[in-house]
C-alpha positions as CSV (number, residue, x, y, z in Angstrom):
1,X,-0.2,0.4,0.3
2,X,2.7,2.2,1.1
3,X,4.3,1.5,-2.6
4,X,1.8,2.0,-4.6
5,X,0.9,5.4,-2.4
6,X,4.5,6.2,-2.9
7,X,3.9,5.4,-7.1
8,X,1.0,7.8,-6.9
9,X,2.9,10.7,-6.0
10,X,5.1,10.4,-8.0
11,X,2.6,10.5,-10.9
12,X,1.2,13.8,-9.2
13,X,4.2,15.3,-8.7
14,X,5.3,14.2,-12.6
15,X,1.8,15.3,-13.7
16,X,2.6,18.4,-12.1
17,X,5.5,19.2,-13.6
18,X,5.0,18.7,-16.9
19,X,1.6,21.2,-16.1
20,X,4.1,23.7,-14.6
21,X,6.8,23.5,-17.8
22,X,3.7,23.5,-20.2
23,X,2.3,26.9,-18.8
24,X,5.5,28.3,-18.6
25,X,6.8,27.4,-21.8
26,X,2.8,29.0,-23.0
27,X,3.8,32.1,-21.6
28,X,7.0,32.1,-22.9
29,X,5.3,31.5,-25.9
30,X,2.9,34.0,-25.3
31,X,5.9,36.7,-24.3
32,X,7.3,36.5,-27.3
33,X,4.2,36.6,-29.3
34,X,3.5,39.9,-28.2
35,X,6.9,41.5,-28.1
36,X,6.7,40.6,-31.9
37,X,3.5,42.2,-32.5
38,X,4.8,45.4,-30.7
39,X,8.2,44.9,-32.8
40,X,5.3,44.8,-35.7
41,X,3.4,47.4,-34.8
42,X,6.7,49.7,-34.4
43,X,7.9,49.0,-37.5
44,X,4.0,49.6,-39.3
45,X,4.3,53.4,-37.2
46,X,7.8,53.7,-38.4
47,X,7.1,52.9,-41.8
48,X,3.9,54.6,-42.0
49,X,5.8,58.1,-40.0
50,X,8.2,57.9,-43.1
51,X,5.5,57.4,-45.5
52,X,3.5,60.4,-44.5
53,X,7.0,62.9,-43.8
54,X,7.6,61.4,-48.1
55,X,4.5,62.7,-48.9
56,X,4.3,66.1,-46.7
57,X,8.3,66.9,-48.4
58,X,6.6,66.0,-52.2
59,X,3.6,68.4,-51.4
60,X,6.4,70.8,-50.0
61,X,7.7,70.7,-52.6
62,X,5.1,70.5,-55.0
63,X,4.0,73.2,-53.1
64,X,7.2,75.0,-54.0
65,X,7.5,74.2,-57.5
66,X,3.6,75.5,-58.1
67,X,4.1,78.6,-56.0
68,X,8.1,79.2,-58.5
69,X,5.9,78.7,-61.2
70,X,3.6,81.4,-60.2
71,X,6.1,83.3,-59.2
72,X,7.3,83.1,-62.7
73,X,4.7,83.6,-64.7
74,X,3.5,86.7,-62.6
75,X,7.4,88.1,-63.2
76,X,7.3,87.5,-66.8
77,X,3.4,89.2,-67.4
78,X,4.7,91.7,-65.4
79,X,8.1,92.6,-67.3
80,X,5.8,92.1,-70.4
81,X,3.8,94.6,-69.9
82,X,6.6,97.4,-68.4
83,X,8.0,96.7,-72.1
84,X,4.9,97.3,-73.7
85,X,4.1,100.6,-71.3
86,X,8.2,101.6,-71.6
87,X,8.3,101.6,-75.6
88,X,7.6,104.9,-77.4
89,X,4.6,105.0,-80.0
90,X,5.7,105.0,-83.1
91,X,3.8,108.1,-84.9
92,X,5.0,107.9,-88.1
93,X,5.0,110.9,-88.4
94,X,8.3,112.9,-89.9
95,X,9.8,116.3,-90.7
96,X,9.3,116.5,-94.6
97,X,13.1,118.0,-96.1
98,X,12.2,121.7,-97.4
99,X,14.5,121.0,-100.2
100,X,14.2,120.5,-103.8
101,X,16.8,118.9,-106.3
102,X,16.3,120.6,-109.4
103,X,18.8,119.5,-112.7
104,X,19.8,123.3,-113.3
105,X,20.1,126.5,-111.5
106,X,16.9,128.6,-113.9
107,X,14.9,125.6,-112.3
108,X,16.2,126.1,-108.6
109,X,15.5,130.1,-108.8
110,X,12.4,129.8,-110.4
111,X,10.8,128.1,-107.3
112,X,12.6,129.4,-105.4
113,X,10.9,133.0,-107.0
114,X,14.6,134.7,-106.8
115,X,18.0,134.9,-109.4
116,X,21.4,134.3,-109.1
117,X,24.4,134.3,-110.6
118,X,27.3,132.4,-110.8
119,X,30.6,131.3,-111.8
120,X,30.6,129.1,-114.5
121,X,33.1,126.4,-112.2
122,X,34.4,127.3,-109.1
123,X,38.4,125.9,-109.0
124,X,38.8,123.1,-107.0
125,X,35.2,122.0,-106.7
126,X,33.9,119.4,-108.7
127,X,30.5,118.7,-108.9
128,X,27.4,121.2,-108.5
129,X,24.1,120.3,-106.7
130,X,20.9,123.1,-107.5
131,X,18.4,122.8,-105.1
132,X,15.5,125.3,-103.6
133,X,13.5,125.6,-101.2
134,X,9.9,126.6,-102.8
135,X,8.6,129.8,-103.4
136,X,11.6,131.4,-100.1
137,X,15.4,130.4,-101.0
138,X,17.9,129.0,-103.8
139,X,20.9,126.7,-102.5
140,X,23.8,125.8,-104.9
141,X,26.6,123.2,-103.5
142,X,30.0,123.1,-105.2
143,X,31.8,119.4,-104.0
144,X,35.4,119.1,-104.3
145,X,36.8,115.2,-105.0
146,X,38.0,115.4,-101.1
147,X,34.3,115.7,-100.2
148,X,34.2,119.1,-98.8
149,X,31.5,121.9,-99.7
150,X,30.8,124.9,-100.8
151,X,27.3,126.5,-100.4
152,X,26.0,129.7,-101.4
153,X,22.3,129.9,-100.9
154,X,20.2,133.3,-102.0
155,X,16.7,134.7,-100.4
156,X,14.8,137.1,-100.3
157,X,14.7,139.3,-96.8
158,X,17.3,140.8,-94.9
159,X,18.0,137.6,-92.3
160,X,21.2,135.4,-91.5
161,X,20.0,132.6,-93.8
162,X,24.2,130.9,-94.0
163,X,22.8,128.2,-91.1
164,X,26.2,128.6,-89.8
165,X,25.8,129.2,-85.8
166,X,29.0,128.4,-84.9
167,X,32.0,130.7,-82.7
168,X,34.9,132.5,-84.6
169,X,37.8,134.5,-83.4
170,X,36.8,137.5,-85.5
171,X,33.9,138.3,-86.9
172,X,34.6,141.7,-89.2
173,X,32.8,143.3,-92.0
174,X,35.0,144.1,-95.7
175,X,33.0,146.8,-97.8
176,X,33.2,144.7,-101.3
177,X,31.4,147.1,-104.7
178,X,29.6,149.7,-101.3
179,X,27.8,146.6,-99.5
180,X,29.0,145.5,-95.9
181,X,29.7,141.8,-96.2
182,X,30.4,140.0,-92.6
183,X,33.1,138.4,-92.9
184,X,33.9,135.1,-90.2
185,X,36.6,132.5,-89.6
186,X,39.7,131.9,-87.6
187,X,43.2,132.8,-88.1
188,X,43.7,133.7,-91.9
189,X,41.3,131.2,-92.7
190,X,37.5,132.5,-93.4
191,X,34.5,129.8,-92.8
192,X,31.0,131.8,-93.9
193,X,30.7,135.2,-95.2
194,X,26.7,137.2,-94.9
195,X,25.7,140.0,-96.9
196,X,22.9,142.1,-97.9
197,X,21.6,143.9,-101.1
198,X,18.6,145.7,-102.6
199,X,16.2,143.5,-100.3
200,X,17.9,140.5,-101.3
201,X,20.3,137.9,-98.3
202,X,23.1,136.4,-99.7
203,X,25.4,133.4,-98.0
204,X,28.8,131.4,-98.7
205,X,29.8,129.4,-96.5
206,X,32.2,126.5,-96.3
207,X,32.6,122.8,-94.0
208,X,36.0,123.2,-94.3
209,X,38.1,126.7,-93.6
210,X,39.4,128.3,-96.9
211,X,42.4,130.7,-97.2
212,X,41.0,134.2,-96.7
213,X,42.3,135.4,-99.5
214,X,40.8,132.8,-101.7
215,X,37.3,133.3,-99.9
216,X,37.8,137.1,-100.3
217,X,39.0,137.1,-104.2
218,X,35.3,134.7,-104.7
219,X,33.5,136.9,-102.8
220,X,34.3,139.9,-105.0
221,X,33.5,137.0,-108.2
222,X,29.6,137.0,-106.6
223,X,28.8,140.4,-105.3
224,X,30.1,141.3,-109.3
225,X,27.7,139.2,-110.7
226,X,24.7,139.7,-109.0
227,X,24.9,143.6,-108.2
228,X,22.0,144.9,-109.4
229,X,22.7,148.0,-112.8
230,X,20.4,150.3,-114.3
231,X,20.7,151.2,-118.1
232,X,24.1,153.3,-117.5
233,X,26.0,151.3,-115.2
234,X,26.1,149.5,-111.0
235,X,23.3,151.4,-109.1
236,X,25.2,153.8,-106.9
């Protein structure tokens, strides 16, 4: 009987130990499973946060690009508008050239309403062009081989028609055929001369100064040709 009781006790202890071991094992499994679930949850949460952060950055970048494009477009439109506003309006209005070219001195004088006599040629000048402002003035241009020019003008009235407003060292008067001639130039040169006779104005100008003596000789020749004569000779 004692042996039987001892054997039963041994069996009960074995069963108890086995149950205990199984309980401990299940607890460990539960703890391990819990840890795995927690790790999985942590990883999932981290992945979700990363995805949200990436999405946020992408959205921010997209918003930034959209804003940049909007600013660029607005700036371009503003610049175009400013350029349009600053661009001057072309009216297409031009001041017409008052001078008309003619083939002969006679035609130019007829258009200007005045008469003018000139020497057949002037030494050093090869080309002659005739112009006129209708009903006002005749303009004769002598051009030399080097491009220098001499201009002779005549118009009705008593105003300076030379068009030369430069300042010179000397601006003196020379009397030629009882006519006072205003002579202008620097040093021993002559650049412009103006005179008036019988209600008409004359001028002679050069774009390159000529020697004063030669200029005075040419003036004498021009005044001799254009002095008003009556039947008995020069008008006194």
